[in-house]
C-alpha positions in Angstrom: 29.1 66.3 17.7 26.0 65.7 15.7 22.0 66.6 15.6 19.4 68.5 14.3 20.5 72.0 14.8 16.6 73.7 13.9 15.1 71.4 17.0 17.5 70.3 19.4 20.3 73.5 19.1 20.4 74.4 22.5 21.0 70.4 24.2 23.6 70.3 21.3 25.6 73.9 22.0 25.5 72.2 26.6 26.9 68.9 25.2 29.6 70.5 23.0 30.7 72.9 25.7 30.9 70.4 28.6 33.1 68.4 25.7 35.0 71.8 25.5 35.5 72.1 29.4 37.4 68.8 29.5 39.8 70.5 26.9 38.9 68.3 23.6 38.2 70.5 20.6 34.4 70.1 19.3 33.3 70.3 15.8 28.8 70.7 15.7 27.6 69.1 12.7 24.2 70.3 11.6 21.9 68.0 10.4 18.8 69.0 10.4 16.2 69.3 6.9 13.8 72.0 8.2 15.9 75.0 8.9 19.3 75.9 9.5 20.8 76.1 12.5 22.1 79.5 13.8 25.9 78.4 14.9 26.8 74.6 13.4 30.7 74.2 12.8 29.8 72.2 9.9 26.2 73.3 7.8 23.9 70.8 7.3 24.3 72.1 3.5 27.7 71.0 3.7 26.5 67.7 4.6 24.0 67.3 1.9 26.3 68.2 -0.6 28.0 64.8 0.3 24.8 63.4 -0.9 25.5 61.2 -4.0 22.7 63.3 -6.0 23.6 66.5 -4.2 21.9 68.7 -1.9 19.2 68.3 -3.7 18.0 64.9 -2.8 18.6 66.2 1.2 17.6 70.4 1.5 14.4 71.2 0.6 12.4 68.4 0.0 8.3 68.3 1.6 8.0 64.7 2.5 11.0 64.6 5.7 10.9 61.2 5.4 13.0 60.8 2.3 14.8 64.2 3.8 16.0 62.2 6.6 17.1 59.4 4.7 18.7 61.4 2.3 20.6 63.3 5.2 21.7 60.2 6.5 23.3 58.7 3.2 25.3 62.4 2.7 26.2 62.0 6.7 28.2 58.6 6.2 29.6 60.1 3.5 30.2 63.5 5.0 31.7 61.4 8.3 33.9 58.7 6.2 35.8 61.7 3.9 37.2 63.3 7.2 40.2 61.7 8.6 40.1 63.9 12.3 37.3 61.9 14.3 38.1 61.5 18.0 34.9 60.1 18.7 30.8 61.0 17.4 27.9 61.7 19.9 24.7 62.0 18.7 21.9 63.1 20.2 17.9 63.2 19.7 14.5 61.1 18.9 13.8 58.5 16.7 14.5 59.8 13.2 17.4 61.8 14.6 18.4 58.1 16.0 18.0 56.7 12.5 19.5 59.5 10.5 23.2 59.9 13.0 23.4 56.1 13.7 23.8 56.1 10.0 26.4 57.8 10.1 28.0 56.5 12.5 27.8 52.9 11.2 30.1 53.8 8.2 32.9 54.4 10.6 35.4 51.9 11.2 34.9 49.2 14.9 37.4 50.9 17.5 35.7 55.2 16.1 34.2 55.8 19.4 30.8 56.1 18.4 27.5 57.1 21.7 24.1 57.4 20.3 22.1 59.5 23.6 18.5 58.6 22.3 14.6 58.6 23.2 14.5 55.2 22.0 17.5 53.5 23.4 15.7 51.9 26.1 13.3 50.0 23.1 14.5 47.8 20.1 18.1 49.2 19.5 19.6 46.6 17.0 18.7 48.0 13.5 20.4 51.8 15.1 23.8 49.8 16.0 23.7 47.2 13.6 27.3 44.6 13.9 29.1 48.1 15.0 30.4 49.3 18.5 28.2 52.1 19.2 27.1 52.2 22.5 23.3 53.4 23.1 21.9 55.6 25.9 19.1 56.0 27.0 17.5 60.6 27.3 15.0 59.2 30.1 13.2 63.1 29.4 13.0 64.2 26.1 15.2 65.8 24.3 13.8 69.2 24.6 15.4 72.1 26.8 17.8 71.5 29.5 16.5 70.6 32.8 17.2 68.6 35.7 17.3 65.4 34.3 19.0 66.1 30.5 21.8 67.9 32.0 22.9 65.3 34.1 22.5 62.6 31.0 23.9 64.7 28.3 26.8 65.8 30.5 27.7 62.3 31.5 27.4 61.6 27.9 29.4 64.3 26.4 31.9 63.7 29.6 32.1 60.1 27.7 32.7 61.1 25.0 36.0 63.7 25.4 37.1 60.6 27.8 37.3 58.2 25.0 38.4 60.9 22.5 41.1 61.7 24.8 42.7 58.6 26.8 42.6 56.3 23.1 43.7 52.9 23.4 47.1 52.6 22.9 48.3 50.2 20.1 49.0 46.6 21.3 52.7 45.5 20.4 52.9 41.7 19.2 50.0 41.1 18.8 49.4 37.6 16.2 47.5 38.7 13.1 44.0 38.4 13.5 41.6 35.7 11.4 37.4 36.0 11.5 35.7 32.9 12.2 32.0 31.8 12.3 30.4 29.2 14.7 26.9 28.1 16.1 25.9 25.0 18.4 26.3 22.6 15.8 29.7 23.5 14.5 31.5 24.2 17.9 33.9 20.8 17.6 34.6 22.0 14.4 35.4 25.2 14.8 37.2 24.5 18.4 39.6 22.5 16.5 40.4 24.8 13.9 41.1 27.5 16.6 43.5 24.7 18.7 45.4 24.5 14.9 46.0 28.2 14.3 46.1 29.6 17.7 49.6 30.0 18.1 50.3 32.0 15.3 46.8 33.5 14.8 44.7 35.6 16.9 41.1 33.6 15.8 37.8 36.1 16.1 35.3 33.8 16.8 31.8 34.9 15.9 27.9 33.5 17.1 26.2 33.6 13.8 23.0 34.2 15.3 22.4 37.3 11.9 24.4 40.3 13.3 27.4 37.8 14.3 28.3 37.3 10.1 27.0 41.0 9.7 30.2 41.9 12.5 33.0 39.6 11.2 32.5 41.0 8.1 33.0 45.2 9.8 35.6 43.6 10.8 37.1 42.3 8.0 35.5 46.0 5.9 37.7 48.1 8.4 41.1 46.2 8.0 41.6 44.4 11.3 41.2 40.5 10.3 44.0 39.2 7.4 41.5 36.4 6.4 38.2 35.0 7.1 37.0 31.0 8.0 33.4 30.7 7.7 33.0 27.7 8.1 29.0 28.7 9.6 27.1 30.1 7.0 22.9 29.1 8.6 22.3 32.9 8.4 21.7 32.7 4.3 18.8 30.2 4.9 17.4 32.3 7.7 17.1 34.6 5.0 15.7 32.1 2.8 13.1 30.9 5.0 12.2 33.5 7.0 13.9 32.5 10.3 15.1 34.4 13.0 19.0 34.5 12.2 18.8 36.3 9.3 21.8 37.6 7.6 21.6 40.8 5.2 21.6 41.0 1.8 25.3 41.7 1.5 26.3 38.5 2.9 29.7 37.6 1.7 29.8 41.4 0.4 32.7 42.0 2.5 34.8 39.1 0.8 34.5 40.6 -2.2 35.4 44.3 -1.7 38.6 43.2 0.7 39.6 40.3 -1.6 40.9 39.3 1.6 41.5 34.9 1.5 38.5 33.6 2.5 37.4 29.3 3.0 33.9 28.8 3.2 31.5 26.2 4.3 27.8 25.3 4.4 27.8 24.5 8.6 24.6 24.5 9.6 22.9 25.1 6.7 20.5 22.4 7.0 18.7 24.0 9.8 16.6 27.3 10.1 16.1 29.1 13.8 12.9 30.4 14.9 11.9 31.6 18.6 9.5 29.1 21.0 8.0 25.9 19.2 4.7 28.1 19.1 5.6 30.5 16.9 7.1 28.8 14.0 5.7 29.5 10.5 2.6 26.7 10.4 3.9 25.8 6.8 7.0 24.0 8.8 4.8 22.5 11.2 5.4 18.3 9.2 8.9 19.6 9.9 11.9 18.3 12.3 11.8 20.3 15.0 14.0 20.5 17.4 13.8 23.0 20.9 17.5 23.9 21.0 
């Protein structure tokens, strides 16, 4: 249970109590940067100490933005240092959502992650990224326990408790997994590759729409695939040319980090993706434009 105890302690304590009522032990982790919480199980100072530059890079700063950003870095390192996490539940507003989900994104795919947030009904891609984070809109602001927040927070707590308590059983006899990237213009190639391999391999196909490549590499970093068949690297030209499906600067980073077997190609690298035709930047007006 993660949140800023300097502003949301009552709500956090309520959610924790609902988890414990289901027979699941809960740990309240404080990530507040203004003042220490009254009764967290893990203090903000303990979390901040995991920052590469020490707690001084997080606490005691006049700049709230730097403090929150620093706590996000520290939280990610704190969570990945633990090996006993059954589920992670966060709650809060925009700043807290950015902070807590940074920690969640550092965890492997498969670890249950739930975020109750005032911004969950908006553009959530920056918070979720290529990860299995569930977002629940808080409806009312996370500011006290009322007739709405009591139910929303209680439901989230019960969901987190259920995911921690009832883990998905490990499958037996599963084929080893490979990751592969695909786009409309590379479908025929990818279909042929998959059909040639599927008798011995479980081929996970990812739509190369910006988050697709990130998702594949997240699985690589999480140890959930044995190799990558990167047929479609179209997200790279989108990054370079301002398209709407860009990769991040870390594209191919997982390959370098994990040393997994890798086959790469330049599928769909002769194109850049934009939205409706009228949104195409003026400098591309003279190019071949195709409405998909």
